[in-house]
C-alpha positions in Angstrom: 0.0 -0.1 -0.1 1.6 3.2 -1.1 1.2 6.6 0.9 -0.6 8.1 -2.0 -3.5 5.8 -1.8 -6.8 7.7 -3.0 -9.7 7.2 -0.6 -13.4 7.7 -1.0 -14.2 10.9 -2.9 -10.6 11.2 -4.0 -11.2 8.4 -6.5 -12.1 10.5 -9.5 -12.6 7.7 -12.2 -16.0 6.9 -13.4 -15.6 3.0 -13.0 -13.7 0.8 -10.7 -13.2 -3.0 -10.0 -14.3 -3.7 -6.5 -13.1 -6.2 -3.9 -15.0 -6.4 -0.8 -13.8 -6.7 2.8 -13.5 -10.6 2.5 -11.4 -10.5 -0.6 -14.4 -11.4 -2.9 -14.3 -9.7 -6.3 -17.6 -7.9 -6.9 -16.6 -6.8 -10.5 -16.6 -3.5 -12.3 -19.1 -0.8 -11.1 -19.6 2.9 -11.0 -17.5 4.5 -8.4 -20.5 6.3 -6.7 -22.3 2.9 -6.2 -19.1 1.4 -4.9 -18.6 4.1 -2.6 -22.2 4.0 -1.4 -21.9 0.1 -0.9 -18.7 0.6 1.1 -20.3 3.1 3.4 -23.1 0.9 3.9 -21.0 -1.9 5.2 -19.0 0.6 7.4 -15.8 0.6 5.3 -13.7 3.1 3.2 -13.2 2.7 -0.5 -9.6 2.6 -0.9 -7.7 2.3 -4.3 -5.1 -0.4 -4.1 -4.0 -0.7 -7.8 -4.1 2.6 -9.7 -2.0 1.6 -12.6 -4.4 -0.6 -14.3 -7.9 0.5 -16.0 -10.3 0.5 -14.3 -8.4 0.9 -11.0 -8.9 -1.9 -8.3 -10.5 -0.6 -5.1 -11.1 -2.5 -1.9 -13.5 -2.0 1.1 -11.1 -1.4 4.1 -11.1 0.6 7.3 -8.6 3.2 6.1 -7.7 4.6 9.6 -6.8 1.0 10.9 -4.8 0.4 7.7 -2.8 3.6 8.3 -2.3 2.7 11.9 -1.1 -0.7 11.0 1.3 0.6 8.4 2.8 3.1 10.7 3.2 0.5 13.6 5.0 -1.8 11.0 7.3 1.1 9.8 8.2 1.9 13.3 9.0 -1.8 14.0 11.2 -1.9 11.0 13.1 1.2 12.1 13.7 -0.3 15.5 15.0 -3.5 14.0 17.3 -1.7 11.6 18.8 0.7 14.1 22.5 -0.5 14.9 23.5 1.9 17.4 25.4 5.2 17.0 28.9 6.0 16.1 31.0 7.0 19.0 34.3 8.7 18.5 37.3 8.4 21.0 40.2 10.8 20.4 43.6 9.8 21.6 47.1 11.3 21.5 50.3 9.2 21.1 51.6 10.3 24.4 48.6 9.3 26.5 49.4 8.2 30.1 48.4 4.6 31.3 45.7 5.7 33.6 44.0 7.9 30.8 44.2 5.1 28.4 42.6 2.8 30.9 39.7 5.3 31.1 39.4 5.3 27.4 39.3 1.6 27.2 36.6 1.5 29.8 34.5 4.0 27.9 35.1 2.0 24.6 33.9 -1.2 26.3 30.8 0.6 27.6 30.1 1.9 24.1 30.5 -1.7 22.5 28.4 -3.1 25.2 25.5 -0.8 24.2 25.9 -2.0 20.6 27.4 1.3 19.4 30.2 1.5 16.7 33.5 3.2 17.9 35.7 5.3 15.9 39.3 5.6 17.4 41.2 8.5 16.3 44.9 9.3 17.2 46.0 12.8 16.3 49.6 13.5 15.8 51.4 16.8 15.9 54.7 18.2 15.0 57.5 15.7 15.3 55.2 13.0 16.5 54.7 12.4 12.7 58.2 10.9 12.3 57.4 7.8 14.5 53.6 8.1 14.0 53.0 4.6 12.4 54.8 2.6 15.2 53.3 4.6 18.0 49.8 4.5 16.5 50.1 0.8 15.8 51.1 0.2 19.4 48.4 2.2 20.8 45.9 0.5 18.8 47.4 -3.0 19.8 47.0 -2.0 23.4 43.5 -1.0 23.1 42.6 -4.2 21.2 44.4 -6.4 23.7 42.6 -4.9 26.5 39.1 -5.4 24.9 39.6 -9.0 23.8 36.4 -10.6 22.4 34.0 -7.4 22.5 34.9 -6.1 19.1 35.0 -6.7 15.4 37.5 -4.5 13.4 35.4 -2.6 10.8 38.1 -0.7 9.3 41.9 -1.2 10.2 44.2 1.5 11.4 44.8 3.8 8.4 46.2 7.4 8.0 44.2 10.4 7.0 46.5 13.4 7.2 47.9 13.7 10.7 45.3 11.4 12.1 45.2 7.6 12.5 41.7 5.9 12.3 40.4 2.7 13.1 36.8 1.4 13.2 35.4 -1.0 15.8 31.9 -2.7 15.8 30.5 -4.7 18.7 30.8 -8.4 18.5 27.8 -10.4 17.5 
């Protein structure tokens, strides 16, 4: 059912093919008489197939149909949500206690099913040894987290920053 379904008086064609509330085909009839029949039964006349001539209309409770559709979309959105992307920024000269705090925070994010982007920023002369320092720092973090992660993107350089992406383990 598309969001542009025409209902009741919005159906402007002279004839429609009608399907009743039980799924029985009533055949082709005048739009006015189909609309009157739907109202007598307590339903709306809803166009379900507009691309054929005459269009196919069905007796439905349109309010209930919209509600069910909205509920289904909400459920699908809930299922598809994978968590947020959290970013943790580090420097190569980070102290052990600070690193432990960052690792604890990363662990919390992964436990909440959030993805984590680790960023190590290098300045000045740190760039000379950046690859080794960055790799060592990433290795220390990954060793501390053990089975909590899946590496989404390995450590790579983007200018003066080294970036790695982690996702929660299944």
